[in-house]
C-alpha positions in Angstrom: 0.0 0.0 0.0 1.2 3.5 -0.8 -0.3 7.0 -0.5 -1.5 8.5 -3.8 -1.3 12.2 -4.6 -4.6 12.8 -2.9 -3.5 11.4 0.4 -5.3 8.1 0.3 -3.8 4.6 0.6 -3.9 2.6 -2.6 -2.6 -0.9 -3.4 0.6 -1.1 -5.5 1.0 -4.1 -7.8 4.6 -5.4 -7.3 4.4 -8.4 -9.6 2.0 -9.7 -12.2 -1.3 -11.0 -10.8 -2.6 -14.4 -11.9 -6.2 -14.9 -12.8 -6.7 -16.6 -9.5 -5.3 -13.7 -7.6 -7.6 -11.3 -9.4 -10.6 -13.5 -8.7 -9.8 -13.6 -5.0 -9.4 -9.8 -4.8 -12.8 -9.3 -6.5 -14.4 -11.9 -4.2 -13.2 -10.4 -0.9 -12.9 -6.7 -1.6 -15.8 -4.9 0.1 -15.5 -2.1 -2.4 -16.8 -4.5 -5.1 -19.8 -5.4 -3.0 -21.3 -6.5 0.3 -23.8 -9.2 1.0 -25.2 -10.9 4.1 -25.1 -14.6 3.3 -28.3 -15.4 5.2 -31.2 -13.5 6.5 -31.7 -13.1 10.2 -34.9 -12.3 12.1 -32.9 -9.8 14.2 -31.9 -7.7 11.2 -32.8 -4.0 11.6 -33.0 -2.2 8.3 -31.1 0.8 9.7 -28.7 -0.8 12.2 -28.1 -4.3 10.7 -27.9 -7.6 12.6 -28.7 -7.0 16.3 -28.5 -9.5 19.1 -28.6 -6.8 21.8 -28.2 -3.1 22.1 -26.5 -1.4 25.1 -24.6 1.6 26.2 -21.5 1.1 28.4 -18.0 2.1 29.4 -14.8 0.5 30.6 -14.7 0.0 34.3 -10.9 0.7 34.2 -10.8 4.5 34.4 -7.6 4.7 32.3 -9.2 2.8 29.5 -12.4 4.8 29.7 -10.5 8.1 29.6 -7.8 7.1 27.1 -10.1 5.3 24.6 -12.6 6.8 22.2 -16.2 7.2 23.6 -16.3 5.1 26.8 -13.4 2.8 26.0 -15.6 -0.3 25.5 -13.5 -1.8 22.7 -10.3 -1.3 24.8 -12.1 -3.0 27.8 -13.1 -6.0 25.6 -9.6 -6.3 24.2 -8.1 -6.3 27.7 -10.5 -9.0 28.8 -9.7 -11.2 25.8 -6.0 -10.9 26.4 -6.1 -11.3 30.2 -8.5 -14.2 30.1 -6.3 -16.0 27.5 -9.0 -16.2 24.9 -6.6 -14.6 22.4 -2.9 -14.3 22.3 -2.8 -10.9 20.8 -4.8 -8.2 19.1 -4.4 -7.0 15.5 -5.3 -3.3 15.2 -3.7 0.0 14.2 -2.1 2.9 16.0 0.2 5.8 15.3 3.6 4.9 13.8 6.5 5.6 16.3 8.7 6.7 13.4 6.1 8.8 11.5 3.5 9.9 14.1 1.1 11.2 11.4 0.8 7.8 9.8 -1.1 4.7 10.9 0.6 1.3 11.1 -0.3 -2.2 12.2 0.0 -2.9 15.9 0.1 -6.3 17.6 -0.9 -5.8 21.2 -0.4 -8.5 23.8 -1.4 -6.7 27.1 -3.5 -4.0 28.5 -0.7 -1.4 28.4 -0.2 -1.9 24.7 -4.0 -1.8 24.1 -4.1 1.5 26.0 -1.1 2.9 24.1 -3.0 2.3 20.8 -6.4 3.4 22.0 -8.3 6.3 20.5 -9.6 7.1 17.0 -7.2 7.5 14.1 -8.9 9.7 11.5 -6.5 8.9 8.7 -6.0 6.1 6.1 -5.1 2.7 7.5 -4.6 -0.8 6.1 -4.7 -3.3 9.0 -5.0 -6.4 6.8 -1.8 -6.0 4.7 0.0 -8.7 6.8 -3.0 -11.0 7.3 -1.5 -14.0 5.6 1.7 -13.8 7.5 -0.2 -13.5 10.8 -2.5 -16.4 10.0 0.6 -18.6 9.4 2.2 -17.8 12.7 1.2 -19.5 16.0 -1.5 -18.0 18.2 -5.1 -16.7 18.0 -5.9 -13.0 17.7 -8.8 -10.6 17.9 -9.1 -8.2 15.0 -10.2 -4.5 15.3 -10.8 -2.6 12.1 -13.0 -0.3 10.2 -16.3 -1.8 9.0 -14.9 -2.3 5.5 -11.8 -4.1 7.0 -14.0 -6.4 9.0 -16.2 -7.1 6.0 -13.1 -8.0 3.9 -11.8 -10.3 6.6 -15.2 -12.0 7.0 -15.3 -12.5 3.2 -11.8 -13.8 3.2 -12.8 -16.4 5.8 -14.9 -18.1 3.1 -11.7 -18.6 1.1 -9.2 -19.3 3.8 -10.2 -21.6 6.7 -7.4 -20.3 8.9 -9.4 -17.1 9.5 -12.0 -19.0 11.3 -9.4 -20.9 13.3 -7.1 -18.0 14.2 -9.5 -15.0 14.5 -12.3 -15.9 17.0 -13.4 -12.3 17.4 -13.8 -9.4 14.9 -14.6 -6.0 16.5 -15.4 -2.7 14.8 -16.6 0.8 15.3 -18.9 3.1 13.5 -17.2 5.0 10.8 -18.2 8.2 9.0 -15.6 7.8 6.3 -11.8 8.0 6.0 -10.2 11.4 5.7 -7.3 11.9 3.5 -3.9 12.7 4.9 -4.6 16.2 3.6 -7.1 16.6 6.4 -4.4 15.9 9.0 -2.1 18.4 7.2 -4.9 21.0 7.2 -5.1 20.7 11.0 -1.3 21.2 11.2 -1.6 24.3 9.0 -4.1 25.7 11.5 -1.5 25.3 14.2 1.3 26.6 12.0 3.2 23.3 12.6 5.2 21.5 9.9 4.9 17.7 9.7 8.6 17.2 10.5 8.1 19.1 13.8 5.4 16.6 15.1 6.3 14.3 17.9 2.8 13.0 18.5 -0.7 13.5 17.0 -3.8 12.4 18.8 -7.1 12.9 17.0 -9.2 12.0 20.1 -9.0 10.3 23.4 -8.0 11.4 26.9 -11.6 12.5 27.5 -14.9 12.3 25.6 -14.9 13.2 22.9 -11.4 14.3 23.7 -9.2 17.0 22.1 -7.2 16.9 19.0 -3.7 17.3 20.4 -0.4 17.9 18.6 2.9 17.8 20.5 6.1 19.0 18.8 9.7 17.9 19.3 10.3 21.3 20.7 7.8 20.7 23.4 5.0 22.9 22.1 1.4 21.7 22.5 -1.5 22.6 20.3 -5.1 21.6 20.9 -8.5 22.0 19.3 -11.9 20.5 20.2 -13.6 17.6 18.4 -16.3 19.7 16.9 -13.7 21.9 15.2 -11.2 19.2 14.1 -13.8 16.8 12.8 -16.7 19.1 12.0 -14.8 21.8 10.2 -11.6 20.2 8.9 -11.4 16.4 8.6 -14.8 15.8 7.3 -14.1 18.0 4.3 -11.4 15.6 3.2 -13.5 12.3 3.3 -12.8 9.7 0.7 -15.5 9.8 -2.0 -15.8 6.0 -2.0 -16.9 6.2 1.6 -19.9 8.3 0.6 -21.4 5.3 -1.3 -20.8 2.8 1.5 -23.9 1.4 3.3 -21.9 -0.1 6.1 -20.6 2.7 8.3 -22.0 0.7 11.2 -19.9 -2.5 11.2 -22.6 -5.0 10.2 -20.2 -7.9 9.7 -18.5 -7.5 13.2 -19.2 -9.6 16.3 -19.4 -6.4 18.3 -19.4 -2.8 17.1 -19.0 0.2 19.3 -19.6 3.9 18.7 -20.1 7.2 20.5 -23.3 7.1 22.5 -23.7 10.9 22.2 -26.2 12.7 24.4 -28.4 14.9 22.3 -29.6 18.5 22.2 -32.5 19.3 19.9 -31.9 16.1 17.9 -28.2 16.8 17.4 -25.3 15.2 19.3 -23.7 17.2 22.1 -19.9 17.3 21.8 -19.3 18.9 25.2 -16.6 17.1 27.2 -17.9 14.6 29.7 -17.5 11.1 31.1 -17.1 8.7 28.2 -20.0 6.5 27.1 -20.0 3.9 24.3 -22.9 2.5 22.2 -22.3 -1.2 22.2 -24.0 -3.5 19.7 -23.6 -7.3 19.7 -24.2 -8.7 16.2 -23.4 -12.4 16.6 -23.7 -15.1 19.3 -20.0 -15.0 19.8 -20.1 -11.2 20.3 -23.0 -11.5 22.8 -21.2 -14.1 24.8 -18.0 -12.0 24.8 -19.9 -9.0 26.2 -21.7 -11.1 28.9 -18.3 -12.5 30.0 -16.6 -9.1 30.0 -19.4 -7.6 32.1 -19.4 -10.6 34.5 -15.6 -10.3 34.9 -15.8 -6.6 35.8 -14.2 -5.1 32.6 -17.3 -3.4 31.3 -20.4 -1.7 32.7 -23.4 -1.7 30.5 -27.1 -0.7 30.4 -29.8 -1.8 27.9 -30.9 0.6 25.2 -33.9 0.6 23.0 -33.1 0.3 19.3 -35.1 3.5 18.6 -32.6 5.5 20.7 -29.7 4.7 18.4 -30.8 7.2 15.8 -30.6 10.0 18.4 -26.9 9.1 19.0 -25.9 8.4 15.5 -28.1 10.6 13.1 -25.3 10.7 10.5 -25.3 6.9 10.2 -29.1 6.8 9.9 -29.1 9.4 7.1 -26.2 7.7 5.3 -27.9 4.4 5.0 -31.1 6.0 3.8 -29.3 7.9 1.0 -26.7 5.4 -0.2 -29.0 3.6 -2.7 -29.7 6.9 -4.5 -26.0 7.6 -4.8 -25.2 4.1 -6.2 -28.0 4.4 -8.7 -26.5 7.7 -9.8 -23.3 6.0 -10.5 -25.0 3.4 -12.6 -27.0 6.0 -14.6 -23.8 7.8 -15.4 -22.1 4.7 -16.6 -19.6 4.5 -13.7 -18.5 1.3 -11.9 -20.8 0.8 -8.9 -20.7 -1.7 -6.0 -23.2 -4.5 -5.7 -25.1 -4.5 -2.3 -27.3 -7.4 -1.4 -29.5 -8.2 1.7 -28.7 -4.8 3.3 -32.4 -3.6 3.1 -31.4 -0.5 1.1 -34.7 -0.2 -0.7 -36.4 -0.2 2.7 -34.0 2.4 4.1 -34.3 4.6 1.0 -38.1 4.5 1.5 -37.6 5.6 5.1 -35.4 8.5 4.0 -38.1 9.9 1.8 -38.4 10.8 -1.9 -37.3 14.4 -1.6 -34.0 13.7 0.2 -33.1 10.7 -2.0 -33.8 12.8 -5.2 -31.5 15.5 -3.9 -28.7 12.9 -3.2 -29.2 11.3 -6.6 -29.1 14.6 -8.5 -26.2 15.8 -6.4 -24.2 12.8 -7.3 -25.1 13.0 -11.0 -24.0 16.7 -11.0 -20.6 15.9 -9.3 -20.0 13.0 -11.7 -20.8 15.2 -14.7 -18.4 17.9 -13.4 -15.8 15.1 -12.6 -15.5 16.2 -9.0 -15.3 12.7 -7.5 -12.3 10.9 -8.8 -9.8 11.7 -6.1 -11.2 9.4 -3.5 -12.9 6.7 -5.6 
């Protein structure tokens, strides 16, 4: 993988691909398409497969404070490691050599989980070493973006080692991947050059937590989440993410997100004690949550499904509008992903004709003006 001129990670072909290689890529790439292999009675059109819905937080104060939202994923990972259910965790964190860049991390204890906790709003590719990790001893939990989990779940159908070596797949709700140019734009606001950066935290150490840059000279620059995400990073989102129906981690065992408190129907980003939205999607995920709660790693409370939309209105709108955007691609003769059994016709109906027509026409206009190629 390498960064393209637009600041997104893209695969680089190092040697000729065989027909079998090409077929495998097309079979497992979530960008080509997504499909639930079987229907489930617990499938919610907006929120996907649901075994149970909760809010919660890590009982370990350091994990709750250091992780995103309430530190629920960090708590689950600590439980998995300390109970011996997995030998390590495959996830991402900031590179020690290039603090603006994400890299693969293999965490084997709570301290390493905590060191790599917190959101990383920049491109990442946690599956680039998956075959090497499947070949080595030990079982591991995987944490990735919804598309990463979907890819690994699809790969499991082609490589039985995935099922043997990866007993748990965890994810988080994702609003899209910002380009590295988004990170650079934050640095420009601080008048800091990339070479000056010693550490860059997008979030964490509170909820939602501050975006914090420390330089080698000892200077510290901070801005709040509403500013960093709401006015900078989200202007650099990958175009491909805007036609993704799965910002909610439908293929994970457990998915977590910010359980925002709301004001007038809009999330409140004021700093407060962290709280996670916690959705179990499989039997394995539900058992994991029950065990982690019983062992004292996680505190949870039940939540009605109808409350999710108040905490995650962006995800609700996104799934309601994605079919219109994909149809626009097809009408304009562009390649378009194939989505099956995601209830997109139902969610489009829920979104209303006016809003979907606006999204359809907006996508057609952008394609006609060739405004979308940088992140596709």
